[in-house]
N, C-alpha and C positions, 0 to 999 in steps of 0.2 A: 743506616742498616736497620732492618725491621726489628721491632721489639719482640722478644720471644713471647709466645702466647701459650696459655695452658693447653695441654693436649686433651682431646676428648675421645670418648669411645661411645658406642651406641649399643643399646640392647638389641638382641636378635629380633628380627621381624616375626619369627616363628614363636617367640616367647610372649610378646605383647601385642602383636598386630601393628605396632608402630614403634619407631625408634625415637626415644626422647634423649635430648642432650644430657650428657654427664660431664661435669667439669671439675678439675682439681680446684681446691679452695685457693684463692689468691693469697699471696704473701701477706702476713699480718692479720689474717682472718682467724676466727675461732671456729671450733666445730670439727666434724669429721673431715677426713681428707677428700671425700667424694660426696657430693650432694646431687640429688635428683630433682629436676624441675617438676613442679606440680603441674599435671596436665590441665590445660584450660579449655573450656568448651569452645572458645573462639581462637585458640592458638593456631598459628600457621605452621606449615611444615616446609622445610627445604629438602628437595631430593637431589643428592649428589651422585653423579654418575662418573665413576673413576675405576680403573682396573687394577690398581696396585694391591695385590693379595696381602701384602704386609701392612696395609693401612697406612702407607707413608704420608698420605695427604692429611694434614692437620687443619681442621676447620675450627676456628675460634668460636667462643660463645657469641651468639648473635641475639639481639633483642628486637622486638617489633616496636612500632611507634608508641605503644602503651607501656613499654618496659617489660613485657612478658618475653620469656625465653622462647625462641623459635625452635621447634623440634627438627630433628635431623634424621634423614634416612639415607642409606648408602646402597647403591646398586653397582654391581661389577660389570654389567653389560646391559644392553638394551632390552633383552628378554626379561631380565629381572626388574629393570626400570618400569617396564610396562605393568608388571604385577603390583609394584609399589605406588604407581601413579593414581592416587585416589583424589577425590574432590578437595580434600583439605590441603593439598600441596599448593603452596603459593608461588613457588619458583623452582626452577631447575638450574643446578650448577653443573655444567658439563666440562669435564677435563678433556681438552682437545687432543691430548696424547692417547686417548682411548683408541685402540686398534680397531679396524673395521672387521677383522676376522672374528667370527662368533658373535657379532653384534647385529645380526639381521633382525629386523622388526617382523614379528608374526603378522599374519594377514588380518586377524581380528585384534582389536584393542579393547582394553578393560576400562577406558576412561568414560565411556558412555556419553562423551561430549559430541554434539552435532558436528558433522563435517564442515570444514571451512572451505569455500570455493577457492580455486586457483586464483592467485592474485590478491588474496586477503593477507593481512599482516601475519607473518610467521610461516608463509609458504614460499617455496623457491624452487628453482629448477635444479637439475642434477649438476654435479661438478666432478672433475677428474681428480681433485685433491682428496685423498683418502680420509684425512682428518675432517675436512669440511663435509665430506659425504656422510660422516657420522652425525654431524650437526643437522644435515638435511633430514636424516632419519628421525632424529629427536623432534624436529619441527613438525614432521608428519605425524609422529606419535602423539604429540601434545600441542595441537595447533592453537589452543587458547591459553596456554601457560606462558609466563615470562621465562626467558632463558638467558642465563649468564654463561659465558665461556671463560674457562681458566686456562692460561697458557704461560709460557716463559717470556721474560722480558725481551729476549732477542728474537721473538717470533711475533713482533708487533704488527707486521704486515698481514699475517694470517688472521690475527685477532681483529684487525679492522675489516678484513674481508668477511669475517664471521658476522659482524654487525650488519654489513651490507646484505648478507644472505638472509638475515632474519632474527638474529640474536638481539636482545635489548642492550647489552653492554658486555665488556670484557674486563677481566681482572688479571693482573700478573701474579704468578704463584709466590714470588719472593716478597710481595708487598701485602699479602693477605693478612688482615687483622679483623677483629670483631667489629670495630666501628666502621671500617671501610665496607666490609661485607654487608653489615646491617643496612647501611645507607644505600648500597648498590641494589639490594633486594627490594627495598621500598621504591626506589626510583624505577627499577625494572618493571615491577608490578604495575605501577601507575602508568608508565609508558605503554605497556601492553594493553591496559584498559583503554587508554586514549587512542591507541592505534585501532583497536577493535571498534570503539565507538565511532571513530572517524570513518572507518570502512563501512560500518552499517549505515551511517548517515549518507555517505556517497551512494551506497547501494539503494537506499530508500529514495533519494532524489532521482536517481536514474529510473527506478521503478515508477515513481510518480509521473515523471516526464513521459515514460512509455505509455502509462495508462491514460494520460491526458491526450496523447496523440491518437491512441486507439479510440477513445471516446469521441474526440473531434471527428475522426473518420467515420464514426457511426451516425453522426448527425447528417440529415439528408441534404443533398444539393438539388434544388428544384430543376426539373426538366421542362423549360417553357420556351425553348427555341421556336421562333415563328409565331409566337402569340403576342397580342397587343396588351395583355394583362400585365399589371405591375404587381410584384410580390414583395411582401415584407413579413418578418417573423421575429418573435422574441421567445427565448427559452430560458427558464430558470429552475434548476432542480431543487427540490426541498432538502436533499441531503447536504450536510456541510462538506465543503471542499470537493463536491462531486461535479462532474460536467454533464452527467446523464442521469435522468430519473425515469419514472414509470410512464410519463407522458411522451407522446410521439406524434409526428406529423409528417406529411409529404405532399408533393404536388408534381404532377407529370402531365405532359400533353401527348396524346396518342396521334397516330398518323392521320386520322380523319379530322384533326383540328380541335377535338374536344379536350378541354382542360379538366383534369380530375384533381380534386383536393381532398385531403383527409386529415382529421385530427382525432387522437384517441387517448385513453387514460387507463392504465392497468391499476387496479386497486392496490394500494400500498405504494411506497416510494423507496424501496431498498434496491440492492444490486440485482436480486433475482427478478424483481419487477422491471427494472431497467433493461435487463437482457431479454425478457419476454416482449417488452415494447418494441425493441429493435427487430425481433423476429417477426412480429406482426406487421411492422412497417415494411420490411423487405418483402414479406409475403404479399402485402397489399399492392406494392409496386409491380411485382412480377405478375400477379393475377390481373391487374388493371391493364398492363401492357399486352397481356394475352387476350384481352377483349372482354373480361368479365366486368359486370356492373350491377349495382343495386342489390337485390335480394340474393342473387346467385353468388355475388362476391362476398357478402357478409356471411352467408351460410358456410362457404369454404373457409373463411377466416375463423369462424367458430370451431371448425374441425381442427385447424392449426392450433388454436388456443387450447383445446381439450387435450391434444397430444403433448404440447410443450409445457403446460403449466405444472408447477411443482406439487400442487394439491388442488382438490376439486373446489375449494372455497374461492380460488382466484377467478376473477372475471374482469372484463374490460368494456368500457363504454367507447362508442365510436360515432363519428359524424363524417359522412361522405357527401361530397358535392361534385356533380359533373356538369360543367358549363358548356353549352352548345358552342359550335365554331363561330357563330355570329355574336356571341357574348351577351345576348339579350334574354336568355332563359337558362334555367338550370334544373337538374333533378337532385332532390335532397333525400337522404336516408339517415335516420337517427336510430342508434342502438343504445338506448338508455343515456344518451349524451345531451347536454344543454344545446338548445337551438341556436344557430348562428345569428349574428346581428347584421342588419343591412342598413346602409345610409345612402340617400340620394340627394342631389342638390335641391335646396328649397324645402326639404322635408326633415322632420326629426328622425333620428336613427331609431329603429325598432327591431324587435326580435321576430324572426320568421316563425311561422306556425309550428307548434310542437305536436299537434294532434296526429293520430294514426302512426305514432312512432313505435318501434319494436323494443324488446328487452335488451339489456346489456349482453354482450357475447359471453357464453359460458354459463348462463343461468338456466335456460330452458332448452331441452333438446327439440329439434325440429321446429324451432321458432321461425317466424316470418318477419321481414322488415320491408314494409311498403315504401315505394319510391314516390315522393310528392313532387309535382311540377311547380316551379316557382318562376314568376315573371320578374326579371331584373331591371329591364329598361336599357337605355343607352349609356348613361353614366351612373356609376354606382361603386360602392365599396362593401365588401362582404368580409366580416370578421368571424373567424372560427376560434374557439378558446376552450380551455379545460377548466374544471371547477376550482382549481387552485386560485384563479383570479377572482372568483366571486365569493369564496368561502372565508376570506380574511375578515377579521373582526373590525368593527368601527369603534374607535376609542377604547374606554376602559371596560365597557359592558360586554355582554355576550352576543350583541346584535352583529349579524354578518352583513357584508356589503350586498350580497345577493345580486340576482339578475337585474332587478329594477334599479338598484343603486349603480350597477355597472352601466346601464343604459344612460342614466343621468350624467354619470361621469364622462362617458364618451361624447355625449352631446355638448357638454361644457368645453371639451377640448376641440370639438369640431367648430364651435362658435368662435374659438380663438384662431381658427385657420389651420390647425394641425392636420396632418395627413401622413400616410405611409409610416416610415420608421419613427418619425417624431411622435405620431399619435400613439403608437404602441409603447414607446419608451415612457411617455408621459403617463399613460394609463397604468403600467406596471409600477412606476415610481409612486403614483398617488395611492394605489392599492397598498403598497408597503407602508406608506406614511400613515394611512388610516388604520392599518393594523398595529401601528406602534413599533414596527421592526420587520425583520425578514418574515416572509410568508412561509409557513411550515410545510405546505404541500407543494408539489411540482406545479409549475406554471408554463403553459405553452399557448402562444397566441399567433395566429396566421391571418394576414390581411391581403386579400386580393382586390384589386381596383381596376376600373376601366373607364376611360373617358371617350365619349363619342365625338367625332369631328376633329 
């Protein structure tokens, strides 16, 4: 049989704005018959929802983990519970005998807590059971609060169903005592926190997976069907845990057999720059397939940049190459971008001429970008890259790898017989090693190769 516990009463919410536990002095104690708990700035509150107008429900004294008395508030219906549900409420104790009549939850809630999506801990679907329907209303009213249900011992099946619906635990009315209730509150609060944390973690993982799929989908797929050119690329964003940065590249073959390649760099490497880089790449592909080339193409891309950039300080560098159908010559346009590197059998790799290049996109209105004719020969490799590859440091000092250092590095790898994907991987890996760690800027490298005969 349960041990009798001291009866409690609460001060009116209209008198103090909160109900603080009052308990009769335990047998053998000295002092007045009623003592009032001293409010603590960190004290927690239990909100009891029960409809007995005579106050028949006796809630024993309950202490938190630090031994402080937990304050008590009592609501006779859900409308009153909504008004008393303030941020200091740690847990809700719901009497499952609360009738549904007169317990409708108003449309607006006073908790100011953000809505929890369907499927999160504490949410559930409707039920035909009137008593469990009240629990559903409480869970919708307080989606981020721990909820305990109180029921009779012969109603254990409904109590278990209440936990399946979303309550953290259940208590039997005849077994209610201070120690049991105090422990149940602590466990319920911790379980609720764990449930919410687990839900947020799962939601975060799903969002990360979705973002990763979207970013992978935004990386280009080269359109080189029918071409005898070999394609390789390496892409490494500067942002931690990102798949996409402000650098962008693309390669397409038009119906006349010309292969067009492009690489670019939006200043900065945040998500806004990454989005702008994707827009410029897609615009370049569409304009190239529509027949634009050289200066006309770059002028149109500058218009796209000016419309889409978040501020006027944003600019982008660009390098475009159009390789003739026979693969022996190409047209080169540079818009403030480093010149490509070309290697041929029996010769040292070198940079293509940079003279007569134009400014970066977005810097000068009505700018011009001359197209330079380049002789490639029969067998060659052409490497396009962004400045993230050449701006990494060398050792402990402030010296950068630079274009000359990159050319020397590529020639060393070529002497070792590297080509294609292996050449790019070795180059990016060495640049990171020389930098003493991850490169802070985005890096994009594209390699187009052709073998005659």
